[in-house]
C-alpha positions as CSV (number, residue, x, y, z in Angstrom):
1,M,80.6,170.2,102.8
2,N,84.2,169.6,102.0
3,I,84.7,167.8,105.3
4,A,81.8,165.4,104.5
5,L,83.2,164.8,101.1
6,I,86.7,164.1,102.4
7,A,85.2,161.8,105.1
8,G,83.3,159.9,102.5
9,L,86.3,159.5,100.3
10,C,88.3,158.2,103.3
11,V,85.6,155.7,104.0
12,I,85.6,154.6,100.4
13,L,89.4,154.4,100.3
14,L,89.4,152.4,103.6
15,G,86.8,150.0,102.1
16,L,88.9,149.6,99.0
17,I,92.0,148.8,101.1
18,V,90.1,146.3,103.3
19,G,88.5,144.7,100.2
20,Y,91.9,144.5,98.5
21,N,93.4,142.9,101.6
22,I,90.6,140.3,101.8
23,M,90.9,139.5,98.1
24,S,94.7,139.2,98.4
25,Q,94.4,136.9,101.4
26,Q,91.9,134.8,99.5
27,R,94.2,134.6,96.5
28,Q,97.1,133.5,98.8
29,R,94.9,130.8,100.4
30,V,93.9,129.6,96.9
31,E,97.5,129.5,95.8
32,S,98.6,127.8,98.9
33,T,95.9,125.1,98.5
34,K,96.9,124.7,94.9
35,R,100.6,124.3,95.8
36,Q,99.6,121.7,98.4
37,E,97.5,119.8,96.0
38,M,100.2,119.9,93.3
39,A,102.8,118.7,95.8
40,K,100.5,115.8,96.8
41,Y,100.2,114.6,93.2
42,I,103.9,115.1,92.5
43,A,104.6,112.8,95.5
44,V,102.2,110.2,94.1
45,I,103.9,110.3,90.7
46,D,107.4,110.1,92.3
47,A,106.4,107.1,94.4
48,T,104.7,105.3,91.5
49,E,107.7,105.9,89.2
50,E,109.9,104.4,91.9
51,L,107.7,101.3,91.8
52,I,107.9,101.1,88.0
53,G,111.7,101.5,88.3
54,N,111.8,98.1,90.2
55,A,110.3,96.2,87.3
56,H,113.7,94.7,86.6
57,N,113.9,93.2,90.1
58,L,110.5,91.4,90.1
59,P,108.2,90.1,87.4
60,Y,105.6,92.8,86.7
61,S,102.6,91.7,84.6
62,G,101.1,93.8,81.9
63,T,98.1,94.5,84.2
64,L,100.4,95.8,86.9
65,L,102.4,98.0,84.6
66,V,99.3,99.5,83.1
67,C,97.8,100.1,86.5
68,L,100.9,101.9,87.7
69,N,101.3,104.1,84.6
70,Q,97.5,104.8,84.6
71,K,97.9,106.0,88.2
72,I,100.6,108.5,87.0
73,L,98.4,109.5,84.0
74,D,95.4,110.2,86.3
75,A,97.6,112.3,88.6
76,L,98.9,114.4,85.7
77,K,95.4,115.0,84.4
78,T,94.3,116.2,87.8
79,M,97.3,118.5,88.1
80,H,96.4,119.9,84.7
81,E,92.9,120.6,85.9
82,I,94.3,122.4,89.0
83,D,96.9,124.4,87.1
84,K,96.1,125.2,83.5
85,S,99.1,127.5,83.2
86,D,101.7,124.7,83.4
87,R,102.4,124.2,79.7
88,S,104.6,121.1,80.3
89,L,101.7,119.0,81.6
90,P,99.8,118.4,78.3
91,Q,103.0,116.9,76.7
92,R,103.6,114.7,79.8
93,I,100.0,113.5,79.7
94,A,100.4,112.6,76.0
95,D,103.7,110.8,76.6
96,V,102.3,108.7,79.5
97,Q,99.2,107.9,77.5
98,T,101.4,106.6,74.7
99,Q,103.4,104.5,77.3
100,V,100.1,102.9,78.5
101,D,99.1,102.0,75.0
102,Q,102.5,100.5,74.3
103,I,102.4,98.4,77.5
104,K,99.0,97.0,76.6
105,Q,100.4,95.7,73.4
106,T,103.9,94.6,74.5
107,Y,103.1,93.0,77.9
108,Q,99.7,91.5,77.1
109,N,100.9,88.0,77.8
110,K,104.3,88.4,79.3
111,E,106.1,89.7,82.4
112,S,108.7,92.4,82.7
113,T,111.4,90.0,83.8
114,S,111.9,86.5,85.1
115,F,111.8,85.6,88.8
116,R,115.2,85.8,90.5
117,V,116.0,84.0,93.7
118,P,117.1,86.5,96.4
119,D,120.8,86.4,97.2
120,S,120.4,87.1,100.9
121,D,117.9,87.6,103.7
122,R,118.3,91.3,103.3
123,E,117.4,91.2,99.6
124,A,114.5,88.9,100.3
125,I,113.1,91.4,102.8
126,S,113.5,94.2,100.3
127,M,111.7,92.2,97.6
128,L,108.9,91.3,100.1
129,K,108.5,95.0,101.0
130,L,108.2,95.9,97.3
131,V,105.5,93.2,96.8
132,K,103.6,94.6,99.8
133,R,103.7,98.1,98.4
134,L,102.4,96.8,95.0
135,R,99.5,95.0,96.6
136,A,98.6,98.1,98.5
137,V,98.6,100.1,95.2
138,I,96.3,97.7,93.3
139,K,94.0,97.5,96.3
140,A,93.7,101.3,96.4
141,E,93.2,101.6,92.6
142,H,90.5,98.9,92.8
143,T,88.7,100.7,95.6
144,K,88.7,103.9,93.5
145,G,87.2,102.0,90.6
146,R,90.3,102.4,88.4
147,L,91.0,98.6,88.4
148,Q,88.4,96.1,87.5
149,T,87.5,93.5,90.1
150,Q,88.5,90.5,87.9
151,A,91.9,92.1,87.1
152,F,92.5,93.0,90.8
153,V,91.7,89.5,92.0
154,A,94.0,87.9,89.4
155,E,96.9,90.4,90.1
156,N,96.5,90.2,93.9
157,A,96.7,86.4,93.7
158,R,99.8,86.6,91.5
159,L,101.5,89.0,93.9
160,E,100.5,86.8,96.9
161,Q,102.1,83.8,95.2
162,M,105.2,85.8,94.5
163,Q,105.5,86.6,98.2
164,M,105.3,82.9,98.9
165,K,107.9,82.1,96.3
166,I,110.3,84.7,97.6
167,N,110.0,83.2,101.1
168,I,110.3,79.6,100.1
169,E,113.2,80.1,97.7
170,N,115.0,82.1,100.4
171,V,114.4,79.2,102.8
172,L,115.8,76.7,100.3
173,K,118.9,78.8,99.9
174,R,119.3,79.0,103.7
175,V,118.8,75.2,103.9
176,N,121.5,74.6,101.4
177,D,123.9,76.9,103.2
178,A,123.1,75.1,106.5
179,K,123.8,71.7,104.9
180,I,127.1,72.9,103.5
181,K,128.1,74.1,107.0
182,G,127.0,70.8,108.5
183,Q,124.1,72.4,110.5
184,M,121.6,69.7,109.8
185,G,119.4,70.6,112.8
186,T,119.0,74.1,111.4
187,A,118.2,72.7,108.0
188,Q,115.6,70.4,109.5
189,Q,113.8,73.2,111.3
190,L,113.8,75.4,108.2
191,L,112.3,72.6,106.1
192,K,109.7,71.8,108.6
193,K,108.5,75.4,108.8
194,A,108.5,75.7,105.0
195,L,106.4,72.5,104.7
196,D,103.9,73.7,107.3
197,V,103.4,76.9,105.2
198,V,103.0,75.3,101.7
199,S,100.9,72.4,103.0
200,S,98.0,74.8,103.5
201,K,98.2,76.2,100.0
202,S,96.7,74.6,96.8
203,D,98.3,76.7,94.0
204,P,100.6,74.9,91.5
205,Y,103.8,76.4,92.9
206,C,103.2,75.3,96.4
207,Q,102.2,71.8,95.4
208,S,105.3,71.4,93.3
209,V,107.7,72.8,95.9
210,K,106.0,70.7,98.6
211,D,107.3,67.5,97.1
212,N,110.8,69.0,96.9
213,L,110.7,70.1,100.5
214,A,109.5,66.7,101.7
215,T,112.3,65.0,99.8
216,M,115.0,67.3,101.2
217,L,113.6,66.8,104.8
218,D,113.7,63.0,104.4
219,E,117.4,63.3,103.3
220,V,118.2,65.6,106.3
221,N,116.3,63.3,108.7
222,A,118.3,60.3,107.4
223,I,121.6,62.1,108.0
224,L,120.6,63.1,111.5
225,N,119.4,59.5,112.3
226,Q,122.7,58.2,111.0
227,D,124.6,60.6,113.2
228,K,122.5,59.5,116.2
229,M,123.3,55.8,115.5
230,L,127.0,56.5,115.2
231,K,127.3,58.7,118.3
232,P,126.9,55.9,120.9
233,K,129.6,53.9,119.1
234,N,131.9,56.8,119.0
235,D,131.3,57.4,122.7
236,E,132.0,53.8,123.4
237,N,135.2,53.9,121.4
238,K,136.2,57.0,123.3
239,E,135.7,55.2,126.7
240,L,137.8,52.2,125.5
241,D,140.6,54.6,124.3
242,E,140.6,56.2,127.7
243,L,140.6,52.8,129.5
244,F,143.6,51.4,127.5
245,A,145.5,54.6,127.2
246,P,149.0,54.6,128.6
247,K,149.0,55.5,132.2
248,K,150.6,58.8,133.1
249,K,153.4,58.8,135.6
250,W,153.0,61.4,138.3
């Protein structure tokens, strides 16, 4: 009888140990999943804050600033649902919500900064990469239903035009640098390529810069044609100089 009781107790104890291990492993899996989810949203917040930090480098509209801050707000709210024990999250949520409300009032009809022409090709490439990332964000937010279609279309068109402006203004800078160096052939090629790009666009910026590019190309073509006309005369003078040059005594 004692042996049966001991055996029963051992079975119960073994069952408790196995059950405890299963529950412990389940808890670990849940905690691991929670940490992974939290890490994912922290990465989203960090990347979005980096984009917001570039608002002094490019003109950000009120719509774009609200979209970016709302993305952070949504991430914080999801994090709070995942981990209710984090007491810092409610205050952060309240702070970002206040930020969103202030942006809606402050940047309703203005941009974060004025457009600045890139100083170099490297800076132009950096600016273009930033615009590309911003366009990807608003597209993703629109797909998730967090950005209305009308707002997305308008903001996407604004960013697309900014891409064009960065490219064209950088080309104009390169053209002026080439003219200063006397590289008129390079200036001519750059202007032709820029004109081909803007000619297919109908927005106000492209239409206005198109006339400027055409005028600059005419000026460069005139200089190149003048150089072509002078070159034969210079070659002829060179031949005459060689013909009437004092003969060398050997």
